[in-house]
N, C-alpha and C positions, 0 to 999 in steps of 0.2 A: 801065656795065651796066644794061641796060636788062627794061622788064620789061611783061608786056602785062600792061592794067587794064580791056581789056574788057568780062569780067563783073564787072568791082567795077564797071565805071559803069552793066549794065545794069541790076547791084543799085541801085545808089541811083535813077535814070529810076523803077522798080521801089512801093518802099520813099519819095521825095519828090517823084517825078514829074520834076524839075528840081537839074542842079546850085547852081544858087540854095541853093535851098528846104537843100541839102545842105550846102551848108562854113556855111551860118547858122549849123546846130542843130554844125558843127561851129566852129563863133566864128573859121571863118575871113576872107577874103575872095576874091569869088568872081576873083581874080587866084590869089591861095596856093591857092584847089583845081585849080583847069586846070595851073597848075603841077606840083599832087603827082601829074595823072595821065596829066600829059604826061611823063613823068621828066626832069622840070626842078630840082625837086627835090624830096628823099626823105622815105619817110612815119620817123617819130619813133617809138619801140615802143608808144608810152602815148596815140600817135594813131590809132593801129593798131588796139589793145585799145577808145578809146570807138566809133571806129567802126564796127569787129564788133557792138559795142551799141546804137547808132541802126537800124542794118544791118537786125541780130538773125542775127546770122550762127550757127554755133556754135565756135567757135578753132576746132572741128580743119576748119573751110570758112581759114582765114587760107591756107595754102597757095597752093591751088587760085585765091585772091580781088588776093592782096595778093605775091605770088611764083615767079608766071607766067612765064616766060620769054617775050620780043621774038624771033621768031622774024626 
């Protein structure tokens, strides 16, 4: 199952400027970050919760940012 992370990617740039800074804040390599955002590796629940905090999202935003199905 593939998810559309375009809204998430926009928020990452808005809050962190680029993927490198976000990956560092998450404690990931840039490669891991890329795999998460390209549906190669699935997000874990604890990673989603951490990202929500870092990106200053509300818990009610999780569906829109992490579970929008790709068409």
